[in-house]
KELO-70935 format. One line per 4 residues: number of its first residue (from 1); for each residue x, y, z of C-alpha. Coordinates in steps of 0.02 Angstrom, whole numbers. Layout:
BEGIN
NUM> X:Y:Z; ...
//
This chain:
BEGIN
1> -271:-1919:696; -225:-1990:527; -138:-1872:405; -242:-1786:272
5> -263:-1892:115; -110:-1868:6; -9:-1780:142; 165:-1843:183
9> 168:-1971:322; 277:-1952:476; 296:-2041:643; 155:-1994:759
13> 272:-1956:904; 226:-1963:1088; 39:-1937:1071; 8:-1960:1256
17> 134:-1827:1307; 89:-1644:1301; 214:-1527:1218; 309:-1425:1345
21> 398:-1259:1360; 576:-1314:1396; 644:-1256:1229; 552:-1091:1237
25> 618:-1060:1413; 795:-1098:1356; 779:-966:1220; 713:-841:1348
29> 857:-884:1465; 976:-850:1321; 908:-672:1304; 753:-681:1195
33> 613:-580:1277; 474:-635:1159; 478:-811:1087; 361:-864:950
37> 323:-1039:887; 280:-1062:702; 214:-1205:597; 139:-1224:424
41> 1:-1327:345; -46:-1361:165; 130:-1388:100; 86:-1549:9
45> -89:-1504:-50; -137:-1490:-233; -262:-1349:-205; -283:-1204:-86
49> -156:-1095:2; -6:-1139:104; -36:-1070:279; 79:-1024:423
53> 31:-992:603; 130:-907:740; 100:-897:927; 200:-773:1032
57> 222:-817:1215; 204:-695:1357; 369:-672:1449; 378:-791:1596
61> 248:-914:1533; 275:-1077:1627; 119:-1179:1590; 53:-1251:1429
65> -127:-1286:1381; -207:-1449:1441; -251:-1558:1293; -141:-1465:1169
69> -53:-1573:1040; 11:-1552:863; -141:-1515:756; -124:-1678:658
73> -153:-1777:817; -317:-1689:860; -494:-1708:796; -570:-1559:703
77> -686:-1525:850; -541:-1527:973; -439:-1407:867; -585:-1286:855
81> -610:-1293:1043; -428:-1254:1075; -422:-1094:971; -499:-976:1101
85> -392:-1054:1237; -235:-1028:1133; -285:-847:1098; -308:-810:1283
89> -147:-903:1331; -27:-814:1214; 27:-632:1197; -18:-632:1012
93> -57:-751:872; -63:-734:685; -103:-835:529; -40:-796:354
97> -72:-874:184; 11:-884:14; -107:-917:-131; -90:-1052:-264
101> -41:-915:-387; 99:-859:-270; 156:-1039:-250; 161:-1058:-439
105> 249:-893:-467; 374:-895:-324; 403:-1079:-288; 351:-1168:-130
109> 492:-1112:-15; 470:-927:-54; 281:-946:-37; 303:-1025:134
113> 414:-880:182; 283:-757:122; 147:-844:223; 259:-845:376
117> 295:-659:364; 111:-623:342; 77:-722:501; 209:-619:591
121> 131:-459:525; -38:-516:592; 39:-547:764; 122:-376:757
125> -46:-295:723; -103:-370:888; 42:-276:964; 173:-411:983
129> 302:-481:863; 430:-609:926; 616:-581:943; 647:-764:902
133> 542:-888:804; 551:-1072:846; 518:-1162:682; 469:-1343:659
137> 588:-1448:554; 769:-1439:495; 752:-1308:359; 739:-1122:394
141> 614:-1069:262; 568:-910:357; 727:-805:351; 724:-678:209
145> 877:-748:119; 897:-592:13; 712:-580:-29; 660:-442:91
149> 584:-336:-49; 460:-476:-79; 389:-457:96; 395:-268:96
153> 289:-271:-62; 158:-381:22; 140:-273:179; 74:-97:207
157> 204:36:169; 217:87:352; 237:-93:415; 420:-141:439
161> 481:-312:386; 515:-436:526; 701:-462:554; 712:-575:706
165> 809:-737:731; 752:-912:682; 788:-1072:777; 741:-1237:695
169> 698:-1395:791; 646:-1564:722; 474:-1618:785; 448:-1453:875
173> 263:-1471:836; 262:-1625:948; 371:-1562:1089; 356:-1372:1098
177> 192:-1296:1157; 209:-1134:1059; 235:-1228:895; 93:-1350:929
181> -21:-1203:965; 33:-1118:803; -5:-1277:707; -181:-1278:777
185> -214:-1096:727; -148:-1127:552; -242:-1290:528; -410:-1223:587
189> -396:-1069:475; -343:-1165:319; -476:-1299:344; -607:-1162:355
193> -548:-1089:191; -555:-1258:104; -730:-1294:169; -790:-1125:103
197> -708:-1155:-67; -790:-1326:-75; -961:-1244:-83; -922:-1179:-257
201> -821:-1332:-313; -904:-1480:-226; -843:-1612:-349; -664:-1600:-282
205> -711:-1647:-103; -612:-1508:-20; -729:-1510:130; -654:-1679:175
209> -484:-1691:88; -438:-1507:116; -355:-1498:-55; -237:-1646:-33
213> -219:-1781:-165; -356:-1901:-111; -421:-2022:-242; -585:-1929:-265
217> -493:-1764:-286; -379:-1836:-419; -526:-1918:-508; -615:-1750:-516
221> -457:-1671:-587; -449:-1804:-722; -631:-1774:-768; -652:-1585:-747
225> -476:-1515:-745; -404:-1387:-623; -489:-1237:-545; -415:-1065:-506
229> -378:-1135:-332; -260:-1273:-394; -71:-1259:-398; -48:-1266:-585
233> 141:-1287:-579; 118:-1453:-488; 85:-1625:-562; -100:-1629:-528
237> -138:-1796:-610; -46:-1960:-624; 35:-2074:-495; 148:-1940:-418
241> 14:-1806:-405; -16:-1824:-219; 162:-1791:-163; 271:-1708:-292
245> 267:-1538:-376; 333:-1510:-551; 510:-1451:-582; 460:-1272:-545
249> 418:-1317:-364; 549:-1311:-228; 500:-1455:-115; 401:-1616:-117
253> 308:-1621:49
//
């Protein structure tokens, strides 16, 4: 499937090959009892939340899900159909969001971290939090990095902060079944939010562009200005609007 309008482009990877569990098994063999895969969506959008999903594997899981791929390689209908299968396959799953206001106030990296910890808290409420999180990419944006009080403030007082280990892997969403499954949960949930928001703000086309910097979205911004659901610290108009936040943002994709 083509990337969302305005989203950063990346090699499609081995679309015909299902993601496997070799990396997850290696982490279990190294002593991790519960391995979780995590991925995020909405990083490069101009409007809407940034969303993280996590899927925690049952110990001893040896089979993936037929038809599972990274969410960007699947049609919307296929992603929706996979959600109940993912939920029955894993020990627990969770999705967390950070709002545009949190992105503006904290910066993108800290907002990603907040969304990730909210996803972990959601999985813990199902009874299972991972010992190790397998994270797509090179950069560990999930570890607290001295900001634990931020997450404690966002969670119920009796809910402990997650303090597990993080392992990063480039293209884990293409090769690791737990991460691919997490990407599907996150994508389906965020797309639903953007479709619902589009009902009140139809001129921005969020039902189709999901908040990314498509031409119609940018044209509506030029004409009507931003809404409360836009990331106001980002460059919302002009030639760099689709891919680059303002100086107050942390990252560009």
